[in-house]
C-alpha positions as CSV (number, residue, x, y, z in Angstrom):
1,Q,85.8,119.7,90.5
2,V,85.8,117.4,93.5
3,Q,88.4,117.9,96.3
4,L,89.2,114.7,98.3
5,V,90.8,114.9,101.7
6,E,92.1,111.6,103.1
7,S,93.2,110.7,106.6
8,G,93.9,107.8,108.9
9,G,97.1,106.2,107.5
10,G,100.0,105.3,109.6
11,L,102.2,102.5,111.0
12,V,100.6,99.4,112.6
13,Q,101.7,96.0,113.6
14,A,100.5,92.9,111.7
15,G,97.1,91.9,113.1
16,G,96.2,95.4,114.0
17,S,93.5,97.8,112.6
18,L,93.3,101.2,110.9
19,R,90.5,103.3,109.6
20,L,90.9,105.5,106.6
21,S,88.6,108.4,105.9
22,C,88.0,110.4,102.7
23,A,85.8,113.5,102.6
24,A,84.6,114.8,99.3
25,S,83.8,118.4,98.6
26,K,81.1,117.7,96.1
27,N,77.4,117.4,96.8
28,A,76.5,113.8,97.5
29,F,73.8,113.9,94.7
30,T,76.5,114.2,92.0
31,I,78.7,111.4,93.4
32,N,78.2,107.8,92.1
33,T,80.9,105.5,93.2
34,M,83.4,106.0,96.1
35,G,86.3,103.7,96.8
36,W,89.8,103.0,97.7
37,Y,92.7,101.8,95.7
38,R,96.3,101.1,96.8
39,Q,99.7,101.0,95.4
40,A,102.5,98.9,96.9
41,P,106.2,99.8,96.2
42,G,107.1,98.6,92.7
43,K,103.6,97.5,91.9
44,Q,100.6,98.9,90.0
45,R,97.7,100.6,91.6
46,E,95.0,98.1,92.5
47,L,91.4,98.2,93.6
48,V,90.7,97.6,97.3
49,A,87.0,98.3,97.7
50,T,84.3,100.4,96.1
51,I,80.7,101.3,97.1
52,T,78.1,102.8,94.8
53,S,75.4,105.4,95.5
54,G,73.0,102.5,95.9
55,G,75.2,100.8,98.5
56,S,76.6,98.0,96.4
57,T,80.1,97.0,97.4
58,N,83.0,95.4,95.7
59,Y,86.1,94.1,97.3
60,A,89.4,92.7,96.2
61,D,89.7,89.0,97.0
62,S,92.8,89.7,99.1
63,V,90.8,91.9,101.6
64,K,87.5,90.2,101.7
65,G,86.5,89.4,105.3
66,R,89.1,91.8,106.7
67,F,88.2,95.2,105.2
68,T,84.9,97.0,105.2
69,I,84.0,100.0,103.1
70,I,81.4,102.4,104.6
71,R,79.7,105.4,103.0
72,D,78.2,108.3,104.8
73,S,76.4,110.2,102.1
74,A,75.2,112.9,104.5
75,K,78.9,113.8,105.1
76,N,80.1,113.0,101.5
77,T,82.6,110.7,103.3
78,V,83.8,107.2,102.7
79,Y,85.6,105.1,105.2
80,L,87.8,102.0,105.0
81,Q,87.9,99.9,108.1
82,M,90.9,97.6,107.9
83,N,91.2,94.8,110.4
84,S,93.7,91.9,110.6
85,L,96.2,93.8,108.7
86,K,99.1,92.0,107.0
87,P,102.5,93.3,105.8
88,E,101.3,92.8,102.2
89,D,98.6,95.5,102.9
90,T,101.4,98.1,103.0
91,G,101.1,100.8,100.4
92,V,99.7,104.2,99.6
93,Y,96.0,104.1,99.7
94,Y,94.1,106.4,97.4
95,C,90.5,107.6,97.6
96,M,88.6,107.6,94.4
97,V,85.3,109.2,93.5
98,T,83.3,108.9,90.3
99,V,80.6,111.5,89.6
100,F,77.5,110.7,87.5
101,S,79.0,112.5,84.5
102,G,81.8,109.8,84.4
103,I,84.7,111.9,85.6
104,V,87.0,110.2,88.1
105,Y,88.7,112.1,90.9
106,W,91.6,110.9,93.0
107,G,93.0,111.9,96.4
108,K,96.6,112.5,97.1
109,G,97.0,109.2,99.0
110,T,97.7,108.2,102.5
111,L,100.5,105.8,103.5
112,V,99.7,102.6,105.4
113,T,102.7,100.6,106.7
114,V,102.1,97.2,108.3
115,S,105.1,95.8,110.2
116,S,105.7,92.1,110.7
């Protein structure tokens, strides 16, 4: 079982920045991919960014050039640096971790609200 603790959400004006953090309880050697998904009101959950144990990253087209995913394996933590935020970035952001056995774990989510 992997416990995920997210932090860093909040209210920010358009053009501002936020940094999300997600700390995983599991030993780093068992974790494969870490990432962030988000769900806007009335919409399906969508991928924001992921990073593998080897450091390969994947971003949604809508956030490329604005968001950066960072992984600190020593701390079992993944960060999402969000710059130039837009109102359409508003939603609940969920941390996701995949272990090498294939099991996927989700955090409880942290709310990001971007005002225009």
